[in-house]
N, C-alpha and C positions, 0 to 999 in steps of 0.2 A: 350174331353175338356168341352163340355156343362155340363156333369155330375159333373165335378170338380168345375165349376163355381157355380152351384147350391149348392154344398156342402159347398163351402167357404161362399156363401151368407147366408146359413142357420146358420153357426157358428157365423157369425157377428150379425145376427138377434137375436140369443139366448143370445149372450153377451150383446147386447144393452137392450133387454127386461128384463134382470136380474136387471138392475138399473132403470127400469121405471115402477115398479109395482105401481098401485094406492094405495094411503094411505087413509084409512077410519078413522073416529073419534075413533074407538075402536082398531086401529092398535097398536101393541106393539111399545114402544118408539124407539127401535132400527130400526124400519122400517120407521120412520119419517125422511125424508131427508131435508125437508124445515126447516131452522133454526128458522124462526119466529113461525112456527107451533109447533116445539119442545119446544121453550121457553114458548109458551102459555100453552102447556100441562103440563110442569113442574111447571109453576106458579100456575096452578089450584091445584096442589098437595100441594105445599109448602105455599100457601097463604090461605089454608083452615082455616077458623076462629075457627072451632071446635077443632083444635089441639092447645093447649096452650103452650107457650114458655116463658122462663124467660126473654130473651133478643130479641128484634125485629130483631137484626142482624142474629139470628140463622136461620131464614127463608131464608135469602139470602145465607148463608153458605150452607144450605141443598140443595138449588137449584143449586148452583155451583158444589157441590159434585155429584148431580144427572146428571148434564150436562156432566161432565167429564166421569161419569160411562157409559152413553149412548154412548159417543164417543169410549170408550174402548170396549164396547159390539159390536159396529158396526165393529170394527177392529178384533173381535173374541178374544180379550184378556180377557177371562172370569174371571180369578182370580182377575185381577185388577178391572174389572167392579164390581165384587161381593164385593171387599173391599170398593169401593166407595159407593155402595148402602147400605151396612151395616153401614158404618160410618154416612151416611145421616140419616139412621133410628135411630141410637143411639142419634143423635142430635135433630132430629125432628120425633117423633114416630108416623108417619102417617101410617095406615094400607095399604094405597095405595102403599107405598114404598115396603111393604112386597110382593105385587104382582110381582114387578120387581125382587125382590130377588128370589122368588119362580121360576119364569120363567127362570131366569139365571141358577139356580141350575138344572132345568130340561134340559136345553141345555148342561150342563156339564155332564149329566148322573147321577147326584146325586139324585135319585128319592126319597129316604127316607128323605133326608134333605128338598127337595122341598115339600113333603107331610106334614112334620112337620111345614113348613112355612105357607102353606095354612091353616093348622089347627089353627095356631096362628092368622091368619087373621080372621077366622071365630069366634074365641073366643074374638076378640077385640071389645069392645062395640062401638067403633067409626067407625066400618066398615059399609059402606052404603049398603042398601038392594038391590041396583041395580046389584051388582056383586055376591051376596051370592049364588044364585042358580047355577050360572056358576061355582063358585069355588067348591061347593059341588060336582058337577058332575065330575070335574077334580080330586078331592080327591078320589072319589069312584073308578075311573079308576086306579089311582095310588095304592090304597090299594089292588087291585087285584094282584099286583106284589110285595107286601111288607108283612112284618110281623108286626102286631100291638102288641107291647109288654107292658104288665102291670106288674110292679114289686112292690110287697107289702113287706114292711120292718118290721123287729122286731129286737131290740126295736125301739120305735118311736124316730125320730130324728137322725137315722143313716145316714151316708154319702154313696152315691152310685156313682160308676164310670162304664161307659160302653165302652169297647174296648179302654181303655187307656185314655178316655176323662176326663174332670174335675170332681172332687168329688162334689156332690150336696147333701145338707142336705134335707132329705125328712121326712115329718111328718108321713105319713102312706103309700102313694103309688105314683108311678111315671109312666106315660104313654108316650111312644114314639114309632115312627115307625122306623124299622131297615130293612136293606136289608135281603133277605133270606140267611140262612147259619148259620155258627157257630159264636157265640159271647161270650165274656168273661165279666162277671159282677162281680165287687168287692164291698164289703160292709165293712165299718169300723165304730167303735164307741169307743172312748177312746183308750185303748191299744189293744182291740180285733179287729180282721179282718178275713175275709174269702172270697172265691170267688166261682163262679158257672159258668159252661159252659152251654150255651143255644143254641139249634138248632131250627131255625125258618124256616117255609116254606111259599111259596107264598100264599097270601090270608088268612093266619092263624092269628087268634087272640089268643095270648098266655098269660097266667097269671101264674106267679111264685111267690113263697114266698122265700124271702132271709132273713134268721134269724141268729143272732149271739148267741153263748152260752156265757152268762155273768155269771162269778162266783161271788157268794155272800160270802164275808169273814166277820165273826163275829167281832164286835168292842165293846170294853168296853165303849167307849165314844159314846154318841148319835150322829147319822149322821144328819147333817143339811138338811133341805128339799131342793130338787133340785130347781134351778132357772127355772122359766117358760120358755119354748121354744117358741120363736116367729116364728113358722114355718107354712107354708101352709100344710094342710092335704094331698092335692093332687097336683101334679105338672105335667104339660104337657111339656115334654122335647123338647127344640128347639136348634138345632145345638150343641148338647152336646156329640154326639157319635163319638168316635175316636179322632184323634189329628189334624184334618184339621182346627180346629178353636181354638182360644184362647179367654178366658173370665175370669172375676174376680171370679165368683162362679157358672156360668151356669144358674143363675136364673134371671138376669137382662136382659136388651135389648142390651147391648153392646157385639158385637162379632167381632173378628178380624180374617182375613184369613191367613192361613199358606200356603207356597209354598210346594206342595206335602203333605205327611202325617206327616212329622216331620221337615220341613224346616223352614226358617226364616219367620217372619210375613211380610205380604205385606201391606205397608202403603197406605192409601187413598191418591190420588192426588187431591190437592185443586188448581184449576186454579185461575188465577187473575180475580177479579170481582169488580164491583162498581155499584152504583145506581145513578139515577138522582134525581132532587128535588121532583118528584112525587112518588119516591120509586120504580121506574121501574129498574129491575136488568139488568146489562150488564155483561155477562161472556166473558172474553177474552180467547177464546179457540184457541190454535195454530192449524193451518190446519193439517190434517192428512198427514204424510209424503208420497210423491209421489214415485212411482217406476219409476226411470228415465231411459231414453234410454242409450244405451252404445254399447260396442263391445262384440262379442261373439266368442268363440273358442270351437269347439267340436271335439271329437274323435269318429268316426263311426266304429263299430265293426261288422264284418261279422258274422252272426249267425252260420255259419258252420265252423268258425275258419280259413277262407282262407286269411284273411288279414285285414288291417285297412285303413281307409281314414280319412284325416284331413279336417276340415272345419273352415273357418274364415269369419266373416262378421259383420253386425250390427244388433242390436235389437232395435226396435222402440216401446216404451211402451205407452199405453193409458189406465191407470187404470189397470184392470185385464187382458186386452187384449194386446198381444204383437205380432208384426210382425217380422219375421226373414228373412234376405237376406244374403246368404252365398255363397262363392266359395268353392267347394269340390275338393280335390286333392288326388289321389292315383297313380295307374299306368295310369289313365286317368283323364281328367279334367271335372268337372261338376259344377252344381250349385243347390241351394235349395232356394225355396220361401215358407214360411210357416207362420202359425198363432198358437199361444199358448193362451189358456184361463186358468187363474189361478182360482181355486176354493176357495183358501184362499190367503191372502196377508201378513201374519205375517212372523214369522221365518220359518215355514213349509209352502211351497207353492205348493201343489199338482196341476197338470195341465193336460189338454187334448190338443193334438196337431194334426193339419191337415196341410199337406204340399205337395209340388210338387218338387220331386227331378228330376234331369236330368243330363245326361252325354253323352259325345261324345265317340264313339267307331269305330274301323276299321272293315268294312264289308269284309269278306274273302270269296273266292269261294271254290269249292270242292277241288282245288289243293292247298289251303292254301295261295293263293295270295291275297293281299289286293286290293280291288276294289274301295271302296269309304268310305267316312266318314258318319256315321249315328248318329242320335240323339235319345236317349232313354228317354222318358218322363214317369214318374210314379206318383202314388198317395201314400202318406204315412199317416198312422194314428198311434198315439202313446199316451201313458199315462206315466207320470213321476212325479218327485218331485224335486223342487228347494229349496235349503237351503240358507237362507240369512245369510251370515257371518257378513256383516255390510252394511251400506248404499251404498257402492260402489263396493261390491264384493259378488258374490253368486256362488254356485255350483249347477249343474243340472244333472240329469240322467233320462233316460226313456227307455221304451221297445216299439219298433216300428215294424210295418209290412208294407212292400212296394210291390206294384204291378206295373210292367212296361208294357206299351202298345206298340203294333206294333214293337216287337223285334223279328227279324227273325234269329238271330245268335243262333245256338244250344248251344254255349258255355256260353251264358248269361242267367241267371235265370230270369224268369219273376216275380217270387214271392220269397221274401227274408225277413228273420227276421233280423232286424238291431237295436241292442241296441246302445245308445249313452251316452257318458260322456262329460260334458261341463263345462266351466267356463264363467262367464259373468262379465265384468267390466263396472260399470255404472258411469255416469258423476256426 
């Protein structure tokens, strides 16, 4: 039992320390738990006088969007956080917002999009010198895992699309980073079009020429001179590859997030906000929904297929940590006292579990005669997944291993594999 007590104490300590990490001035916004410190950090971004806006209220709107984005990021709702950050950037084009966009994309595993965002930050003349060296180092590490693709077009002013993304009018060349692998690039101008398959490798810098064959047909009438094309000769592509983003033409600063690769657009959430006479912003952010306590029912499955046991009890939640107290019933009666720690708290809630199962059994002698009642106490470790159906109901399943101590009956296994299936009803 002393070992068990130490193990339980270690799990509680780990759960507590996960929410008590020190926050430094350079910490990512999602790690700032103090509301005033977060508000000050966001105000420093949106009140930057070097970024001009048409309406003073735009600054307050951008801060409100960023505040909600950080809240969504802390809840690991990455798509929604990204939608809010991109909307804030479209309203208030501070390069500091791009750093939050880029770090969110890295957390989502979209390394090429993150690298292109860091590149956009470096190219922005408003970027401060204090972060340039750091961003360059991050970009160098990302480029080792990506393909840097330069597409030169002919004729000038052709439209380019990469992996089904938006068509972008290019003067002479377009540069963007893409993931290693196969990519489909389309080019069109007037009625002519063609496409090219490109294979890129990690750390490769690849340059391709994409040209259209334009037929020249003789005319008896003189052809009027073409209108001048107001195009940039070179374009650095930003969030233009694939269908995960929507934009007007892929060249402005507005981007909207799609759910998945072809799902509906995810609208930014604008929380309620106002300001006092001094212009200080107050954002009314609803508290993050708590995971409430409730009742729990589980079905324990013998790993060797010898039977089932039912369990019923209560689950007491405190943030990511949850205690379980259950009565177990099969051909014998027992109980279970345990802890679960959730690694995530959204729809998918992977968790680690540690607990103490126990049950009473009849001790028999060599003649098969019952002699006394015995209590078997064990230690259980498990890993599983809880799925949140709604705020009051969730499903859980895990794979667990149990070891029982001081069991003398040869008919009782000391070590057993016990998966469980459960339902949790919350208040």
